[in-house]
C-alpha positions in Angstrom: -36.4 9.7 -103.3 -33.3 8.3 -104.9 -30.8 11.0 -106.0 -29.6 10.5 -109.6 -26.0 9.5 -109.8 -25.0 12.5 -111.9 -26.7 14.9 -109.5 -24.9 13.4 -106.6 -21.6 13.8 -108.4 -22.4 17.5 -109.0 -23.1 18.1 -105.4 -19.8 16.6 -104.2 -17.5 17.6 -107.0 -14.0 17.8 -105.5 -11.8 20.7 -106.6 -8.1 20.2 -107.5 -5.8 22.9 -106.2 -2.3 22.7 -107.5 0.5 23.5 -105.1 3.2 25.3 -107.1 5.9 25.3 -104.4 8.0 22.8 -106.3 8.1 25.0 -109.3 9.5 27.8 -107.2 12.1 25.3 -105.8 13.3 24.5 -109.3 13.5 28.2 -110.2 15.3 29.1 -107.0 17.9 26.4 -107.6 19.3 28.3 -110.6 18.2 31.9 -110.0 16.4 34.0 -112.5 12.8 33.3 -113.5 13.0 29.9 -115.2 10.5 28.2 -114.8 8.2 31.2 -114.7 6.0 30.5 -111.6 3.2 32.9 -112.6 3.0 31.4 -116.1 2.9 27.8 -114.6 0.1 28.8 -112.3 -1.8 30.5 -115.2 -1.4 27.3 -117.3 -2.6 25.1 -114.4 -5.8 27.0 -114.3 -6.1 27.0 -118.1 -5.6 23.2 -118.1 -8.4 22.7 -115.6 -7.1 23.2 -112.0 -9.8 24.8 -109.9 -7.3 26.4 -107.5 -3.7 27.4 -106.8 -2.0 26.7 -103.5 1.2 28.2 -102.1 3.0 27.7 -98.8 5.4 30.5 -98.1 7.9 29.6 -95.4 10.0 32.0 -93.3 13.2 31.0 -95.1 11.5 31.5 -98.5 13.3 28.5 -99.9 10.6 28.0 -102.5 7.6 30.4 -102.6 8.7 33.9 -101.7 6.4 36.5 -100.3 6.8 38.6 -103.4 5.6 35.6 -105.4 2.3 35.6 -103.5 1.7 39.2 -104.6 2.6 38.3 -108.2 0.2 35.4 -108.2 -2.6 37.4 -106.6 -3.2 39.2 -109.9 -3.2 36.0 -112.0 -5.1 33.5 -109.9 -8.7 33.7 -111.0 -9.9 30.4 -109.6 -9.3 29.8 -105.8 -6.2 31.1 -104.1 -5.2 29.0 -101.1 -2.3 30.2 -98.9 -1.0 27.7 -96.4 1.3 28.5 -93.5 2.0 28.8 -89.8 0.2 32.0 -88.6 3.2 33.9 -87.5 2.9 37.8 -87.4 4.6 38.0 -90.8 2.2 35.4 -92.3 -0.9 37.2 -90.8 0.3 40.5 -92.2 0.6 38.8 -95.6 -3.0 37.5 -95.4 -4.3 41.0 -94.5 -2.8 42.4 -97.7 -3.7 39.5 -100.1 -7.1 38.4 -98.8 -7.0 35.1 -100.6 -10.0 32.8 -101.1 -8.8 30.4 -98.4 -6.1 30.3 -95.7 -5.0 26.8 -94.5 -3.3 27.0 -91.0 -0.4 24.6 -90.8 1.7 24.1 -87.7 5.1 24.0 -89.4 8.3 24.5 -87.5 10.7 27.0 -89.2 13.1 24.3 -90.2 10.5 21.7 -91.4 11.2 20.1 -94.7 7.6 19.6 -95.3 4.3 19.4 -93.3 4.3 16.2 -91.3 1.6 16.7 -88.7 -1.6 18.5 -88.1 -2.6 21.0 -85.3 -3.4 19.8 -81.8 -6.6 21.8 -81.8 -7.2 21.0 -78.1 -3.9 22.5 -76.9 -4.0 25.4 -79.3 -7.7 26.1 -79.2 -7.4 29.7 -77.9 -4.7 30.7 -80.4 -6.4 29.1 -83.4 -9.8 30.7 -82.4 -8.3 34.2 -82.5 -6.6 33.6 -85.8 -9.7 32.0 -87.4 -11.9 34.9 -86.2 -9.5 37.5 -87.6 -9.3 35.8 -91.0 -13.0 35.3 -91.2 -13.6 38.9 -90.3 -11.6 39.7 -93.5 -13.9 37.5 -95.5 -11.3 34.8 -95.9 -12.4 31.2 -95.6 -10.3 29.3 -93.0 -9.1 25.7 -93.0 -7.1 24.0 -90.2 -4.7 21.2 -91.1 -5.3 18.3 -88.7 -4.6 14.6 -88.3 -7.5 12.2 -88.9 -8.4 12.2 -85.3 -12.0 12.6 -84.1 -11.0 14.7 -81.1 -9.1 17.1 -83.3 -12.2 17.4 -85.6 -14.5 18.1 -82.7 -12.4 20.8 -81.3 -11.9 22.3 -84.8 -15.7 22.6 -85.0 -15.7 24.4 -81.6 -13.0 26.8 -82.8 -15.3 27.8 -85.6 -13.2 27.1 -88.7 -14.9 26.7 -92.0 -13.0 23.6 -93.0 -10.5 21.1 -91.9 -7.7 19.7 -94.1 -6.9 16.1 -93.3 -3.2 15.3 -93.3 -3.1 12.3 -95.7 0.6 11.4 -95.2 -0.3 8.3 -93.1 -2.9 7.2 -95.6 -0.4 7.5 -98.5 2.3 5.7 -96.6 0.0 2.7 -95.7 -1.9 2.6 -98.9 -0.1 -0.2 -100.7 0.1 -2.5 -97.7 -3.7 -2.3 -96.8 -5.7 0.4 -98.4 -8.9 -0.4 -96.5 -7.1 -0.1 -93.2 -5.3 3.0 -94.4 -8.5 4.8 -95.4 -10.6 3.8 -92.3 -9.6 6.7 -89.9 -10.0 9.2 -92.7 -13.5 8.1 -93.4 -14.3 8.3 -89.7 -12.8 11.8 -89.4 -14.3 13.1 -92.6 -17.8 11.8 -91.7 -17.6 13.4 -88.3 -16.5 16.7 -89.8 -19.4 16.6 -92.4 -21.9 15.9 -89.6 -20.5 18.8 -87.6 -21.0 21.1 -90.6 -17.3 21.5 -91.5 -16.1 21.4 -95.1 -13.4 18.7 -95.6 -10.2 19.2 -97.6 -7.3 16.8 -97.9 -3.6 17.0 -98.8 -0.1 15.5 -98.5 1.5 12.7 -100.5 -1.6 12.2 -102.7 -0.8 10.9 -106.1 -2.2 9.1 -109.1 -2.0 5.8 -107.3 -4.0 6.6 -104.2 -6.2 9.7 -105.0 -9.1 7.9 -106.7 -9.6 5.5 -103.7 -9.6 8.4 -101.3 -12.2 10.2 -103.4 -14.4 7.1 -103.9 -14.6 6.7 -100.1 -14.9 10.4 -99.2 -16.8 11.9 -102.2 -17.8 15.0 -100.2 -14.2 16.3 -100.1 -14.3 20.0 -101.1 -10.7 20.2 -102.3 -7.5 18.3 -102.6 -4.2 20.2 -102.6 -1.4 18.4 -104.5 2.0 19.6 -105.4 5.1 17.4 -105.2 3.6 14.3 -107.0 1.7 16.3 -109.6 4.8 18.4 -110.6 6.9 15.3 -110.6 4.4 13.5 -112.9 4.4 16.5 -115.2 8.1 15.9 -116.0 7.0 12.8 -117.8 3.4 13.5 -118.9 3.4 17.2 -119.4 1.4 19.6 -117.3 -1.8 19.5 -119.3 -2.1 15.7 -119.3 -1.0 15.5 -115.7 -3.8 17.8 -114.5 -6.3 15.9 -116.6 -5.1 12.7 -115.0 -5.5 14.0 -111.5 -8.9 15.5 -112.2 -9.9 12.1 -113.7 -9.2 10.6 -110.3 -11.9 12.9 -108.8 -14.7 11.5 -111.0 -17.2 8.9 -109.9 -16.3 6.6 -112.8 -12.6 7.4 -113.8 -11.8 7.1 -117.5 -8.7 5.5 -118.7 -5.9 8.1 -119.1 
């Protein structure tokens, strides 16, 4: 039986989670509370975002740990906390119990996430962390490169989802988007066949997001921060979120 187009879209509707780290970066540059991070997160949800993402780092150069507690009371969609599972990070998750934790192998001095986990090398460690978070009722996602071996091992670890690191896709998109997307289709298809949910994030923007979605419509969630907040400087936050959500439709409308 042929599945109606609209029904297919409903099954695979991809959520937009807004990463508000850059808002905290701007606030921290001047001190005080302008812009108001909690208000921005509240407005993102009001304007249609289905989730809020934060990535607290040890040096707290953008999101601070106290921000996470402040946001907890205001995020009524999905709260996704990213980070390297250090003892301090794990303690934070025990207290917050967000909707989702995304495990990212960042070094302490990393400017931004630039690679996924080697799930083969770190299988034992990741298994222990995933088991602990799942026992709390927290959905887990492991940030990985678009590599079939990493996907297979993530499945053996028992994580709920993987988040594909889309930096290489974004970098190669303009030169040859079909070649750029190919390893991501392969990895996402394998993950789906193994029963894993698939998220995506890093360097996604209004130029490359729709093509990613059109080729991997079963994406559960995309997490976008830097480009979205940058676009909002010109378009306004409400119109920017509308534009990004429009990329996650089967037939994008003109914005």
